[in-house]
N, C-alpha and C positions, 0 to 999 in steps of 0.2 A: 738429915741421913736415909739413907735406904732402904728401902722396907720390901723391896720384892719388884719384879717386872707384873705388868698386867696387859702390854702391848706390843708385839712385837709386830713388822711392818716389810713385807719381802717385795721385791720391783720385779717385776714378770710381764719379756716381754710380749705375752697376747692373753690380755684378760679375759677374752670367751674364754679359752680354753682353758685356765686356769681354773675359773670357775665352772664350768662339767667339771674337774677334778676333782674339786671341794664338795661337792655333791654327791658325785659317785664314792670317795671315801667315804667322808662324816656324813652323810645322807642329810645336809644340813644347808638351808637358804641363808643369805646375805639377809643383816641386819641392816644393813648400807648399800646400795647400788647406786652409782653414779658412773659414766665411762672413765674418768680418772680416776676411784678409790671405790672398792669394792671389801669390806665388810666382817669380819666374822666373828662369833661368841661361842667358842667350843672351849670347857672346858670351866669354863668361868676366866679365856683371857678373850682378847679382840685381836 
């Protein structure tokens, strides 16, 4: 049974620009940072 959503994945064309945007908007660093995937934990969601 589905009890909720915890992980959301967004595709972005420019990962560097997206990381800068998340840092500016949420004032947070990624918990996982690789050339193919960057992970953030914001409000208990990944």
